[in-house]
N, C-alpha and C positions, 0 to 999 in steps of 0.2 A: 565608447558612451560608457562608462561605471556608476549606477548607483547604487556602491557601494555598504551593499547589505537591505535595502529599503525597498520594500513591498511585497505585495503577491500576488500567486493566481490561483483562481478556481477555479479547478476541471472535474466536469461531470461526465457522468455517463449513464441515462437511462437506461434499468437490465429490465427485460421482461418475465421479472421471477419475481416473489415475493423477498421481501425485508430477510425476511428470518431465512430462507431460501440462500437467498446473498450473505446477511451478517457468520451466517454457520459458519460457508465456505469460506471466506473473503477473513475469518476471524482464526482460522485452525492456520498457522506456521506455517505446516506441510505443504500445503498448496502455494506460495509461497511459490517457488521454483516455477511452478507450471501459467502462472497469470504475472505477476512482480521481478523481468528476468532483471532489472536492473539492481536486482540484493541478489542474481547466480540464479547456476541452473541445481544448482543442493542444497540443504539449506539442515540440520540437526539439534537433533535439543541438547545441548552438554549444564547437564544440572538447571538449574533455573533458568539458564536464557541459551536460545535460540543464536546457531553461527553459520554461517555462510562463509567459506573459507574460498570461494571463484567467488567472489564478486568483483569484477570491474574495479573496485574500489578498494582491493585488496579484502580481507577477513574482517569482519563487519556481525558484529553485535545485536538484534531485534529486540525490540521488547517492547513485549503490547501491553494498551489497557484491560487489564480483569474484564470479565464478558458481564457483559451488561444490560440491559432490557431499551438501551437510548440508539445503539444502532452505533456505536464510539469506537471505531479500529485506530481510534490514536495510536499509533508505535513512534521511541527513540530505536532511532540505526547510530552507533555508538562502530564512528572509523577508527584507522591502524594508526589516526595520528589522536586517542584519545577523545576527540571532537565528538559528544553528542546535535544531532541531529531531528526536531522535531520535529512528524508530521502527523499534521490532522485530517480523519479525515471521516466521517461520517457517511450511514448510507439509514436511507429515508424513503420514506412508505413517497409514492407518484401515484396515483389510479391505483391498478392493481398490481402493477408492478414496484420500482424502486430506485430510485438514484443514488449514486455511489458518488459523491462532492469530497476528492479532494486538493487539500490549498497548499500549493508550490509557495517556500516560502525565499526566498531569495536569500543565499547566501553572506553571511563576510567579505567585500572585495570581489562579488558576484560578475564578471562582463554580459554587460546583454545578450552574447552570445553563450555564454554558460546556461545561462536562465533560461531560452530558448533553444539547447537543444534538453535539457533537463523537463523542460516544457514535451516536446514531443517525446521524449521515455515515459514517462510521464501515462502519457492522450493514450500512447501506443501500448500500456501496461493495463491501460481501465478499460481499451477495444477485448484485448485479449481478456478480461474475465466477462463482459459482454457476454461475450463469441462462446466462451468455457462453459456459464453459465446459460445462455439460451442452447447450446446445442444438447443440454444434458451430459456434458461430461463434467462437470462445474458440482458436484454432486461428495454433500458433505458426508465423512465416512469417521470426522473426529470422534473424540471423547469429551468434548467441550458443551456446553450447554450451549440451549439455541433461546432466542432471546422472546 
């Protein structure tokens, strides 16, 4: 079955760390290889963009929303084909901790199998982020702002 680009799925995880901690760590593109392995094992800043050369999709360019007080981690991923994929992500308060919500959108012509593969990859990325943050390994050391 192919739903031709229709639909999305909201994937989320609770993290027992403050919104400020999670946002500060996850909003620093230099930390992406540690938790968002779908974007590759390394990333570097080239001019005004972050580039992952070793992504499973080839060379991709990642552009984050500017730092903000709302927990918005939206980012665009520009694929080698030139196509840009918009990825809405939020860090929201949940009691003493936070919840990270990633809205995965089905791409045009994407089969159910391909979509479910991407769901699994995003779920694994969120689980790694949770593990890093709750174990204390996910500490923010960048120069960006906090919420």
